[in-house]
OpenMM code with the backbone's topology and positions (N, CA, C; nanometers):
from openmm import Vec3, app, unit

residues = "MET ARG TYR ILE TYR SER ALA LEU ILE ALA ILE PHE ALA VAL ILE VAL ILE LEU PHE THR LEU GLN ASN PHE GLN LEU ALA THR VAL SER ILE LEU SER MET SER MET THR LEU PRO LEU SER LEU LEU VAL LEU LEU VAL TYR VAL LEU GLY MET LEU THR GLY GLY LEU ALA LEU ALA LEU VAL ARG SER TRP VAL ARG VAL ALA ARG ARG ARG LYS GLY".split()
positions = [
    Vec3(1.7967, -0.5830, 2.3815),
    Vec3(1.6983, -0.6049, 2.2779),
    Vec3(1.7074, -0.5355, 2.1639),
    Vec3(1.7684, -0.3960, 2.1779),
    Vec3(1.7988, -0.3141, 2.0740),
    Vec3(1.9060, -0.3835, 1.9944),
    Vec3(2.0124, -0.4407, 2.0740),
    Vec3(2.1182, -0.5170, 1.9862),
    Vec3(2.0705, -0.6220, 1.8826),
    Vec3(1.9595, -0.6862, 1.9531),
    Vec3(1.9237, -0.8293, 1.8479),
    Vec3(1.8381, -0.7424, 1.7475),
    Vec3(1.7522, -0.6414, 1.7560),
    Vec3(1.6611, -0.5726, 1.6511),
    Vec3(1.7932, -0.5390, 1.5506),
    Vec3(1.8927, -0.4306, 1.5823),
    Vec3(2.0060, -0.3952, 1.5097),
    Vec3(2.0581, -0.5297, 1.4307),
    Vec3(2.1032, -0.6145, 1.5079),
    Vec3(2.1520, -0.7526, 1.4290),
    Vec3(2.0437, -0.8192, 1.3070),
    Vec3(1.9477, -0.8188, 1.3421),
    Vec3(1.8231, -0.8842, 1.2639),
    Vec3(1.8281, -0.7631, 1.1489),
    Vec3(1.8248, -0.6593, 1.1495),
    Vec3(1.8407, -0.5575, 1.0542),
    Vec3(1.9095, -0.5634, 0.9467),
    Vec3(2.0612, -0.5773, 1.0037),
    Vec3(2.1947, -0.5933, 0.9615),
    Vec3(2.1915, -0.7227, 0.8792),
    Vec3(2.1588, -0.8486, 0.9247),
    Vec3(2.1304, -0.9856, 0.8516),
    Vec3(2.0181, -0.9577, 0.7575),
    Vec3(1.9193, -0.8902, 0.7690),
    Vec3(1.8338, -0.8857, 0.6598),
    Vec3(1.9099, -0.7911, 0.5472),
    Vec3(1.9578, -0.7124, 0.5725),
    Vec3(2.0194, -0.6013, 0.4767),
    Vec3(2.1102, -0.6648, 0.4003),
    Vec3(2.2032, -0.7342, 0.4722),
    Vec3(2.3243, -0.8554, 0.3985),
    Vec3(2.2206, -0.8988, 0.2664),
    Vec3(2.1469, -0.9722, 0.3323),
    Vec3(2.0470, -1.0748, 0.2488),
    Vec3(2.0114, -1.0188, 0.1435),
    Vec3(1.9445, -0.8884, 0.1321),
    Vec3(1.9227, -0.8244, 0.0359),
    Vec3(2.0006, -0.7833, -0.0599),
    Vec3(2.1129, -0.7312, -0.0105),
    Vec3(2.2347, -0.6607, -0.0923),
    Vec3(2.2766, -0.8332, -0.1954),
    Vec3(2.3162, -0.9352, -0.1208),
    Vec3(2.3360, -1.0564, -0.1722),
    Vec3(2.2494, -1.1100, -0.2879),
    Vec3(2.1132, -1.0688, -0.2323),
    Vec3(2.0290, -1.1307, -0.3067),
    Vec3(2.0282, -1.0060, -0.4906),
    Vec3(2.0354, -0.8837, -0.4411),
    Vec3(2.0261, -0.7919, -0.5528),
    Vec3(2.1695, -0.8123, -0.6421),
    Vec3(2.2819, -0.8465, -0.5690),
    Vec3(2.3895, -0.8747, -0.6520),
    Vec3(2.3922, -0.9936, -0.7494),
    Vec3(2.3164, -1.1218, -0.6775),
    Vec3(2.3344, -1.2316, -0.7667),
    Vec3(2.2161, -1.2364, -0.8638),
    Vec3(2.1476, -1.1519, -0.8785),
    Vec3(2.0228, -1.1569, -0.9623),
    Vec3(2.0196, -1.0305, -1.0596),
    Vec3(2.1371, -1.0051, -1.1261),
    Vec3(2.1211, -0.9113, -1.2489),
    Vec3(2.0231, -0.9545, -1.3721),
    Vec3(1.9903, -1.0793, -1.3581),
    Vec3(1.9537, -1.1527, -1.5141),
    Vec3(1.8229, -1.0671, -1.5595),
    Vec3(1.7887, -1.0265, -1.6764),
    Vec3(1.6811, -0.9794, -1.7150),
    Vec3(1.5386, -1.0542, -1.7203),
    Vec3(1.4294, -0.9789, -1.6688),
    Vec3(1.3058, -1.0434, -1.6856),
    Vec3(1.2261, -0.9537, -1.7673),
    Vec3(1.1526, -1.0186, -1.8569),
    Vec3(1.0527, -0.9405, -1.9369),
    Vec3(0.9186, -0.9898, -1.8917),
    Vec3(0.8614, -0.8325, -1.8389),
    Vec3(0.6999, -0.8625, -1.7516),
    Vec3(0.5647, -0.7696, -1.8669),
    Vec3(0.5127, -0.8668, -1.9188),
    Vec3(0.3915, -0.8173, -2.0054),
    Vec3(0.2849, -0.8015, -1.9276),
    Vec3(0.1837, -0.7063, -1.9545),
    Vec3(0.0712, -0.6780, -1.9046),
    Vec3(-0.0305, -0.5943, -2.0098),
    Vec3(-0.1218, -0.6516, -2.0387),
    Vec3(-0.2202, -0.6177, -2.1501),
    Vec3(-0.1031, -0.6086, -2.2599),
    Vec3(-0.0804, -0.4964, -2.3389),
    Vec3(-0.0284, -0.4819, -2.4442),
    Vec3(0.1119, -0.4737, -2.4250),
    Vec3(0.1372, -0.4043, -2.3040),
    Vec3(0.2582, -0.3550, -2.2308),
    Vec3(0.3576, -0.4554, -2.2299),
    Vec3(0.5120, -0.4428, -2.2334),
    Vec3(0.6208, -0.5192, -2.1849),
    Vec3(0.7126, -0.4514, -2.1466),
    Vec3(0.7964, -0.4976, -2.0286),
    Vec3(0.8948, -0.4101, -1.9873),
    Vec3(0.9933, -0.5319, -1.9566),
    Vec3(1.1399, -0.4846, -1.9525),
    Vec3(1.2456, -0.5938, -1.9458),
    Vec3(1.3368, -0.5109, -1.8124),
    Vec3(1.3264, -0.5915, -1.7129),
    Vec3(1.3732, -0.5334, -1.5917),
    Vec3(1.4763, -0.6403, -1.5138),
    Vec3(1.5574, -0.5894, -1.4293),
    Vec3(1.6614, -0.6957, -1.3667),
    Vec3(1.5564, -0.7635, -1.2767),
    Vec3(1.5819, -0.8876, -1.2371),
    Vec3(1.5128, -0.9657, -1.1577),
    Vec3(1.4617, -0.9046, -1.0156),
    Vec3(1.6123, -0.8665, -0.9808),
    Vec3(1.6132, -0.8204, -0.8477),
    Vec3(1.5486, -0.6693, -0.8255),
    Vec3(1.5073, -0.6097, -0.9035),
    Vec3(1.4211, -0.5090, -0.9458),
    Vec3(1.2647, -0.5106, -0.9839),
    Vec3(1.2355, -0.6356, -1.0408),
    Vec3(1.1109, -0.6780, -1.0208),
    Vec3(1.0578, -0.7483, -0.8849),
    Vec3(1.1342, -0.8207, -0.8246),
    Vec3(1.0945, -0.8603, -0.6936),
    Vec3(1.1112, -0.7549, -0.5901),
    Vec3(1.1637, -0.6443, -0.5960),
    Vec3(1.1338, -0.5499, -0.5004),
    Vec3(1.0216, -0.4558, -0.5581),
    Vec3(1.0094, -0.4591, -0.6746),
    Vec3(0.8784, -0.3821, -0.7157),
    Vec3(0.7481, -0.4717, -0.6496),
    Vec3(0.7656, -0.5788, -0.6886),
    Vec3(0.6533, -0.6654, -0.6656),
    Vec3(0.5903, -0.6532, -0.4652),
    Vec3(0.7384, -0.6708, -0.4486),
    Vec3(0.7179, -0.6530, -0.2656),
    Vec3(0.6698, -0.5253, -0.2377),
    Vec3(0.6877, -0.4174, -0.2941),
    Vec3(0.6551, -0.2944, -0.2274),
    Vec3(0.5037, -0.2561, -0.3057),
    Vec3(0.4369, -0.3185, -0.3966),
    Vec3(0.3147, -0.3475, -0.4355),
    Vec3(0.2375, -0.4453, -0.3383),
    Vec3(0.2931, -0.5305, -0.3116),
    Vec3(0.2318, -0.6193, -0.2177),
    Vec3(0.2176, -0.5303, -0.0863),
    Vec3(0.2982, -0.4813, -0.0585),
    Vec3(0.3048, -0.3762, 0.1115),
    Vec3(0.1826, -0.3055, 0.0904),
    Vec3(0.1695, -0.1736, -0.0040),
    Vec3(0.0758, -0.1319, -0.0483),
    Vec3(-0.0910, -0.1773, -0.0663),
    Vec3(-0.0867, -0.3040, -0.1266),
    Vec3(-0.2181, -0.3531, -0.1378),
    Vec3(-0.2636, -0.3991, -0.0027),
    Vec3(-0.1611, -0.4949, 0.0538),
    Vec3(-0.1750, -0.5337, 0.1839),
    Vec3(-0.2437, -0.4297, 0.3020),
    Vec3(-0.1504, -0.3156, 0.3122),
    Vec3(-0.1919, -0.2201, 0.3908),
    Vec3(-0.3304, -0.1296, 0.3500),
    Vec3(-0.3341, -0.1389, 0.2498),
    Vec3(-0.5100, -0.0885, 0.1852),
    Vec3(-0.6085, -0.1858, 0.2229),
    Vec3(-0.6059, -0.3233, 0.1898),
    Vec3(-0.7124, -0.3987, 0.2332),
    Vec3(-0.7232, -0.4248, 0.4134),
    Vec3(-0.5821, -0.3945, 0.4832),
    Vec3(-0.6193, -0.3917, 0.6428),
    Vec3(-0.6691, -0.2626, 0.6625),
    Vec3(-0.6622, -0.1695, 0.5971),
    Vec3(-0.7262, -0.0432, 0.6500),
    Vec3(-0.8838, -0.0471, 0.5857),
    Vec3(-0.9049, -0.1059, 0.5141),
    Vec3(-1.0508, -0.1573, 0.4725),
    Vec3(-1.1190, -0.2073, 0.5523),
    Vec3(-1.0324, -0.3414, 0.6171),
    Vec3(-1.1039, -0.4006, 0.7075),
    Vec3(-1.1134, -0.3401, 0.8439),
    Vec3(-1.0091, -0.2753, 0.8760),
    Vec3(-1.0377, -0.1970, 0.9870),
    Vec3(-1.1772, -0.1267, 1.0546),
    Vec3(-1.1771, -0.0097, 0.8979),
    Vec3(-1.2894, 0.0425, 0.8629),
    Vec3(-1.4199, -0.0033, 0.8979),
    Vec3(-1.4394, -0.1418, 0.8272),
    Vec3(-1.5374, -0.2487, 0.8336),
    Vec3(-1.5840, -0.2682, 0.9559),
    Vec3(-1.4917, -0.2734, 1.0558),
    Vec3(-1.5335, -0.3249, 1.1876),
    Vec3(-1.5645, -0.2178, 1.2884),
    Vec3(-1.4810, -0.1170, 1.2264),
    Vec3(-1.5213, 0.0054, 1.3210),
    Vec3(-1.6872, 0.0719, 1.3000),
    Vec3(-1.6955, 0.0797, 1.1564),
    Vec3(-1.8685, 0.0807, 1.1346),
    Vec3(-1.9188, -0.0207, 1.2204),
    Vec3(-1.8995, -0.1291, 1.1975),
    Vec3(-1.9850, -0.2459, 1.2324),
    Vec3(-1.9896, -0.2409, 1.3950),
    Vec3(-1.9120, -0.1801, 1.4673),
    Vec3(-1.8835, -0.1643, 1.6191),
    Vec3(-1.9801, -0.0161, 1.6570),
    Vec3(-1.9749, 0.0764, 1.5553),
    Vec3(-2.0750, 0.1967, 1.5920),
    Vec3(-2.1992, 0.1279, 1.5881),
    Vec3(-2.2658, 0.0488, 1.4861),
    Vec3(-2.3934, 0.0081, 1.4615),
    Vec3(-2.4159, -0.0845, 1.5931),
    Vec3(-2.3638, -0.1629, 1.6817),
    Vec3(-2.3780, -0.2818, 1.7558),
    Vec3(-2.4096, -0.1780, 1.8748),
    Vec3(-2.3075, -0.0857, 1.8870),
    Vec3(-2.3136, -0.0308, 2.0334),
    Vec3(-2.3898, 0.1193, 2.0307),
] * unit.nanometer
topology = app.Topology()
chain = topology.addChain("A")
for resn in residues:
    res = topology.addResidue(resn, chain)
    for name in ("N", "CA", "C"):
        topology.addAtom(name, app.Element.getBySymbol(name[0]), res)
């Protein structure tokens, strides 16, 4: 099983490297009155990391709500 996980990680890493190498076009992002020009691959990476952070925070919030609800019930 360890070899399967290692192979999947290697395949994923190759896909990420290929994506990065093929997406050096610049993209302009604007929010409020600010704008930034970044390589597309970096922009996708930043959006992915922000999604992980917000997803993790949302999951932690729901878990705390469930924990509090179980204490009140029992």
